[in-house]
N, C-alpha and C positions, 0 to 999 in steps of 0.2 A: 422435782419441785413438789412441795406440799400441796395437798388438795385444798382449794379454797372452800370455806364454809360460809353459809349465809347467816348474817347477824342482823337482828332488827336494829334499825337506826332511828333514834328519836331526833329528827332534824329540828324539832322545836326547841331543843336544849343544846344548841351549839355552844352556848356560854356556860353550860353546866347546870342551868336551871336555877341559878342563884337569884335571890330577890332582895329587896330592901337595901340595907347598908352593905351587904355582901357584894352588891354589884357596883359599888363605888359611884353612886349617883347616876348610873346609867338609866334608871327609871325616870329621871327628870327630862330625858331627851325624847321628844315626840318626833320620831323619824318620818312618819307619814306627813306631818305638818311641814317639815322641812322639804320633803319631796314635792308637796303641793306648791310651796313657795318657788322652788326651782322650776317646776313645770310651767307656772305662769310667766316666768321670766324668759324662758328659752324657746317658746313656741314660734315666735317670729324668726329667730335665728335658725331654727330647725328647717323651716321652709326654704330659707336662703341656702343652707348647706346642701339640701336635696337638689336645689336648682343648679348650683355650680359644682356639685360633686366634690365637696371638701369636708374635712373632718370637723366634728362638732366640738370645737375647742371651748366655746362658751359653756356648754353643758358640763364638760369635764371640770372646768375651772370652778363652776358653782358647786359641783359635787364635792370637790376638794375643800372648798371654803366651809361647807357645812359638815365636814368630817366623815363623809360617807366611805371613803376608801379605807378607813381604819375602823369602821362601825362594827364589823363582825369579829374583830380581834377581841378576845376576852378582856374584861376590864382590868383584871389583875396583871395582864401583860402590857397594859398601857393603852388599850383600845377603847372603843365606844361601848363594848359589852351589849350590843344590840341583839335582840331575839331574832332568830332566823325568819319567822313569819313577818316581823316588822319590815325587814329589808325586802322580802318578796312583795309586800304591799307597797313599799316605797318605789320599787322598780316599776311596778304596775302603774302607779300614778304618773311617774315621769314619762313612761312610754306613751301615755295618752297624748302627750304634747310633742315628744321627740323619741320616736322608736329607736333611732340610731344611738342616742345617748344611753338609753336604758339597756339596750342589748349589749353594747360594748362594756358597760359597767357590770352587767351580770356575769360576764366572762371573768372579770377581776374578782367579783364577789364569790364565785364558786370555788376559786382557788383558796381564798382566805378561809371560807367556811369549812372546806375539807381539811385544811391544815389545823384549824381550831378543833374540829371534831376528833381528829386523830390524836392531837395532843391531849384532849380531855379524856377520851375513852380508851385509847390504846397506848398511852404514855409514849407516843412517838416524839422524836426530838425535833419537832417543828416550832418550838417556842422561839428559837433564834430568828427564824423568818418572820414570825408574827410580831415579835418585838421590833424588828426593823420596819415592818409595815406601819406600825403605830408611831414609832419615834421619828421616822423619816418621811412618813406619809407617802409611801411607795405605791406606785400603780403597777399591778401585775398583768401580764399578757399571757394568755393561754394559746398553745399551739394544738390543742386537742382536736380541732377540726381537720388537721392533716396527719394526726397520729393514730389514736385509738389503739387497737390491739397490736397491729403490726408495727406501728411507729414509722418513721421515715428519716432518711439521712444516715450517714455512716460515722461511727466512732472508731478511730484508729489509736491503738495504744502507743503511748510515747512515755518518756521518762517523767514520772510524777503525775501522770494523768492521761488525758485523751485529747486528740485533735478532732474537732467536730466539723463535718461538711454536710450541709443540709439546706433545704429550702422549705420553709414552713408557710403554708397557705392559710388564709382565713385568720390572720393574727389580729383580731378585733381590738381596737384601741391602741395599736402600736405607735401611732404618731406621738402619743403622750406617755407611753409606757416607760418604766424604769427597768423591770426585769422580765425576761421571757422565760416562762416555765415550760420546759419542753423535754424532748427525749431524742435518742438516736440509737442505732443498732450497732452493737459490737459483735463481731464474728469471733466468739470465744473458741479457741482451739480445743478446749475441753468440754465446755457446756453447750456449744452450738450458739446460734444467733440469740443474743441477749440484749434486751432493751434496757438502756441506762436512762434514768431520770435525773434531771438537774435544772438549775436556773442560771441564766447568764445575763449580764447587763446589756440592755439594748443599745447602749451607746458605746459598748466596748469594741476593742480591736477585732476586725473581721466581721462585724455585724453591719448589715445593710438593709434598710427598708426599701423595697421595690414598689414603685407606684403602679400597682396592678388592679386596685379596687375601683372598677368603673362598671357599675351594675345598674339595674333598674330599681331595686328596692334597697332600703337601708344604706343609702349612698354615703351617709355621713359617718358610718361606724369605723372607718379607717381600717378595714379588714384586709390590709395589704399583705403581700408575701414578705417574709423576713428571710434573708439569705445569710447563712453562716459559712464563712470560709476560713478553714484552719483555726477555728476558735478553740483556745486551750481551756479545758475544764480539769482542774486538779482532782486527784482521787478522792480527796476529802469532801469535794462538792457533789459527789454522786449520792443522791438521796434515796435511790432505790434501784433494784435490779429485778428483772423478771424474764421469763422465757417468752420469746417473740411469738405472737399470734395466739397465745393461750389466755383464757379468761383468768383474771387475777382478782383477789379480794379488793384491791385498790379500786377496780372499776365498779364494784358494788357500791362502795362509798361514794365515788364520783357520781354514779347514776342517781343515787338517792338524794344527794345534796345539790348537784349541779342543775339537773333538769327543772325542778320547780322554780329556781331563780331565773333560768333562761325563759321558761314558758310564761313566767310572770310578765316579761317584756312583751311577748306576743299577745297575751291577753289584753294588756294595756293598749297596744296598738289597735286591736279590734274594738275596744271600748271607745277609744278616741275617734276611730272612723265612724262608729255608730253615732256618737254625739254630733260629729260634723254633718253627717247625712241628715239627721233630724233637724239640725239648725238650718240647713239649706232648704229642706222640705217645708219648713215653717216660714220661709222667706226672711230669716234673720241672719243674713250673711254678713252684715256689716258694710256691704258695698252699696247699699241703697241710699 
């Protein structure tokens, strides 16, 4: 396998850095203002979902209504053409009211942002996925929490593709998701254990969401396990291959793009907790 090289990634230019008319009106969208509007509307529901251990459906619905799931798709591919920093800021603001909504959304966002960056800077054939996200308003679910370098699950070669058997933990947002972006290991007789990357419909045959997410924090993120039983993935749907357990350039891209989006959610949670603590300390709880 070729040795991966480190490349500087300008995450602020996910959309290619275009401005004015080149961004097809994207500059007229104030994503932070939209996030503030959503945050004000879902705070009460967030407390309820935390209390009864249920998915933050209202938060996801409002994000979809405001165009957030296609925000990071480049404008020329039909998306919102949002700047990377804008969505980091939006996630931070939503998180101050509902950490679970923000965290689950960040998992979708990093998949879209990485695909957009690869399309823009590496001429990767990710435009098909990005166009679908924009046109169909798709929600992507990442299984990165259960994969990383080694991946998890088995891919067995069959005619025309592979049969996948796996159980993916920490699949945040899966109750509302459309596509699971995931991977599995194929025991290649020539190349050895090889990780295959692909996306599969969450509502497809052999896909089951297991009700396993019962935790102390982020209770509304819907980070359940997703089970894949003999799920067929055609050869043409394999988007990448890599040697199992070895660092790959793909993870450099993921690290640079995913982590700031995810950490924006945690920063927003901390800021929301601070604001609440100050409110209580000043005796302005609203219960008096």
